[in-house]
N, C-alpha and C positions, 0 to 999 in steps of 0.2 A: 650595208653596215645598219643603218639604221635602220631595220624587217626581225636583227639577229635583236639589238636592245627590245624593238613593240612583243619583239616574245619572248623575252624571259623576264616584260616587266610583268606580263600578261599572267607570265609564271607564276610570278611569284606574291602579283595578286591575285590569284584563281588561292595557292596555297594558300594566306592571310582569308579567307573568305570561308574556304575550306575546315582550315580551320577550328574556325567563329563557330561553325555549325557543326561542329565534334566535341569543343568544347563547349555547346550553349544544349546539347543533345547530352551528354552526359551531363549539365547543372541539369537537368531539370529531371532526369534521372534518380536520382540524389533526391531535391526534395519532394519525389516525390514520395522514395522508400521511404520520409522521415515527418512522412503525413502518417504512410501505415505504422508507422512504427509508434509513433505518437498516437494514435487511432489504438492499438492497443493494452498503448500503456493505460490511456483515459481508460476504455474498457475495464479494465483490471483496477485502477483505483478507485472506481465506477462500483465495483462488487465487491471492492474490501470492506469500503466500507460498509458498503449494503450487512454481509455478513459483520460486520464488526459488533454494527451497530444491535442486529440482535442480537449477537451470545453475551454480550454483555446485558440488558434488557432481562437477560434470564436469572442474574442476580440473582438473588436472596429466597426466590420464590422457595415456600413451607421454612422460608430461617427467621430469627426474631430479625431486627435492621441493625442492631449494633454487631449483629457473628458474619450478618454475608460476607462479608471482605475476610477473606484472613492476608494478606499479604497485594499489602499497597507503595509499592519505589516507583521509584522515576524509568524505572527503565522493565518495568510487570507489573504486572496485576493478577493476583487469585482471586478468588472465590468459592463462597459453599450454592449451591440447588441444588432443590428434589427433578432436575426439571432432566429427564433424558436427550440432552443436542440429536445426541445419534440417534433415538428410537423417535424421539416430539414427542414425549409423553412422559405425564409426572410417574414416577414414580416411588417408592417408600426407603429408600437408601438414601440417604444421602448423594452430589461427587459433587466434585472440585474438579474446576476449571479455570485454565491457566495459561493465560497471554504475553507472553516473551520472544524478545527477538536471539535469533539465534544463527550462529554460520556450521552452514552443512555442506560434506562433498555435494554438489550441483553446479550443472555451469552457471546458476541466480544469484550464485552467493552469497546474501545472509539471503534470510527466512525469518516473516511473524508466522511463530508456529504457535498454533490455538488447539491449546490437550484433556479433554475430559478422563478425570485421575491415569494422569501421566499417558494418553494416550490420542495422538494426534487424531485430530475431529475427519471421518474419509472426508466428507465438500463442502471442504475448507481449513485442509488441519497445517499445511502451508501455504502462505502469502506470498508471493517475489518480489523479488526485484524492489523490497525496505531494505535501506540504510541508513533507517537511525527512525531511531523511537519515543518517547517521550509521552511520560500519561502526568495529568493537571489529576488531584482531586477536588469535589466540592463539596461542602456541607449541604444539608436543606436550607439553610438558610443563601445557597450561590455566593459564601468565600470558599478559599483558597482552605483546606486541612491537610495534615497530615496526617491523624488520628485516622487512624482503621479503622473507628469503629461507628465513624462520621459520615462514610464517605455515602453519598445519594447519587454523586453523579463521579463523573469522569470523561478527562477533556482527552484525547488523543492527540498525539503531535506525529505525519507520519514523514517520510520523504522519502521517495521513490526514485532510483535509476538505475539505467539499461545504458547501456554500450546500442549507439547511436548506429548509422550505416556504417560497412566497414572502409567509406569511401576515407574516412579519417573524421565528420563532424564530431562538434560539439557535443559527448552524453547523452539522454536524454535526462534531467530535474524535475519532476514532478513533487512539489511538498501539499500534503493537506493538513487541513484543520477536523476533524469528530470530536464533538459533546453525545456524550451518551448515557445519557438517564440508569442509574438503577431503579426502573421503574416500580421493583417488589416494595424495597424496602422505605418508600415513598408512603403506596398504600395502610403497610399497614403500620405507619403511622410518623414516619419519622424519626 
């Protein structure tokens, strides 16, 4: 009888150890997947910040400082420039570049869309996984302004959210703040 109890006890202890090992392996895989997702998300955010800064820095090429910004709202920015982003060259006709958050039918949810004359830019027209966008505008004295003629810098507050691993972990949410200066408006005397 004691042998049977020893066997049953060994089976129970062995099962618990096996269950513990399976759970450990499952958690390690989940942590690895989450790390890979976070790394991809961080690279995406870095690229988005660099591209947005590059686009906004083109604002006002060839325009007087007070006519550069066409629309300055908390959810979007539209500005004029003679620099064509698509061809990466100065041109004789002005272009209008807009930055705004829109919902597109895609698996990425909301996207930040950058358009030149109404057409999304080829290499960064869509920045995915953005769930929140807010602009603040500054004048030449670095004071907050709501007057579009006085805008010399734009501060973007972006919230990125991406569904995590399929194991039910919480979504990955990152927030970033980028301040971009409209350099051409400063060079034209602000």
